[in-house]
C-alpha positions as CSV (number, residue, x, y, z in Angstrom):
1,M,102.8,-39.4,11.6
2,S,103.3,-38.9,15.1
3,T,104.7,-35.5,16.6
4,I,107.2,-34.8,19.3
5,P,107.5,-31.5,21.3
6,V,110.7,-29.5,20.5
7,Q,111.8,-26.7,22.9
8,I,113.9,-23.7,21.5
9,R,115.2,-20.5,23.2
10,I,115.0,-17.2,21.5
11,D,114.5,-13.7,22.6
12,K,111.0,-12.5,23.3
13,E,111.0,-9.7,20.8
14,T,112.2,-11.9,17.8
15,K,109.5,-14.4,18.6
16,E,106.8,-11.8,18.8
17,E,107.8,-10.2,15.3
18,A,108.1,-13.5,13.6
19,S,104.7,-14.7,15.2
20,R,103.0,-11.5,13.9
21,L,104.7,-11.8,10.6
22,F,103.7,-15.5,10.1
23,K,100.1,-14.7,11.3
24,E,100.0,-12.2,8.4
25,L,101.2,-15.1,6.0
26,G,98.5,-17.1,7.2
27,T,100.6,-19.7,9.4
28,D,102.4,-19.8,12.8
29,L,105.8,-20.4,14.2
30,P,105.4,-24.2,14.7
31,G,104.4,-24.5,11.0
32,V,107.3,-22.5,9.8
33,I,109.6,-24.6,11.8
34,N,108.1,-27.8,10.3
35,V,108.5,-26.6,6.7
36,F,112.2,-25.2,7.5
37,L,113.1,-28.7,9.1
38,R,111.2,-30.5,6.2
39,Q,113.3,-28.3,3.5
40,C,116.5,-29.3,5.4
41,V,115.9,-32.9,5.0
42,L,114.8,-32.7,1.4
43,T,117.7,-30.7,0.3
44,K,120.3,-32.4,2.8
45,S,121.3,-28.6,3.4
46,I,120.3,-25.6,5.5
47,P,118.0,-23.8,2.9
48,L,119.2,-20.1,4.0
49,Q,122.0,-17.9,2.5
50,I,124.2,-17.3,5.8
51,S,126.8,-14.4,5.2
52,L,128.3,-11.5,6.8
53,P,127.0,-8.0,5.9
54,E,129.4,-5.8,3.8
55,R,130.9,-4.2,7.0
56,Y,130.3,-6.1,10.2
57,E,130.9,-4.7,13.9
58,G,134.6,-5.2,14.7
59,E,135.8,-4.9,11.4
60,T,138.5,-2.2,11.0
61,E,138.9,-0.1,7.8
62,V,142.7,-0.2,6.6
63,D,142.7,3.8,6.6
64,E,142.0,3.1,10.4
65,V,145.3,1.4,11.0
66,P,147.9,3.7,12.7
67,K,150.9,4.7,10.6
68,E,153.2,3.4,12.8
69,V,151.9,0.1,12.3
70,E,151.7,0.3,8.6
71,T,155.3,1.6,8.3
72,P,158.1,-0.6,9.6
73,E,160.7,1.0,11.7
74,D,164.5,0.3,11.4
75,D,164.2,-3.1,12.7
76,G,161.3,-4.1,10.2
77,W,158.8,-4.4,12.8
78,G,158.0,-1.0,14.4
79,V,156.7,-2.3,17.7
80,E,159.5,-1.5,20.1
81,R,158.1,1.7,21.3
82,Y,155.2,0.0,22.7
83,F,157.2,-2.3,24.7
84,A,159.9,0.2,26.1
C-alpha cells in the first residue's frame, strides 16, 4: 500500500504533549493518526465521544440573570428602561 504525506496545523504545546504520550505508549503521532483514520473508515464514524463539559465558558447560570429580565414589567417585557 502506498502512502502520501498529510499536513495538519496544531499548536506546538499540544503536539509536544501528544508526542511524549505516544512515545510512552510505544508509538508516534503518524501511527496514531493512521489508526484513527482507519477506525473512521471501518466504523464509518468519528470514533470519539465529543461533548460539552457540564458547564462551559460563556454559559450563564439562571441565578445570574438580573431580576428585571426575569420579571416582566407592566407591558409584559420589562425592557423599556434600557431603551429610554
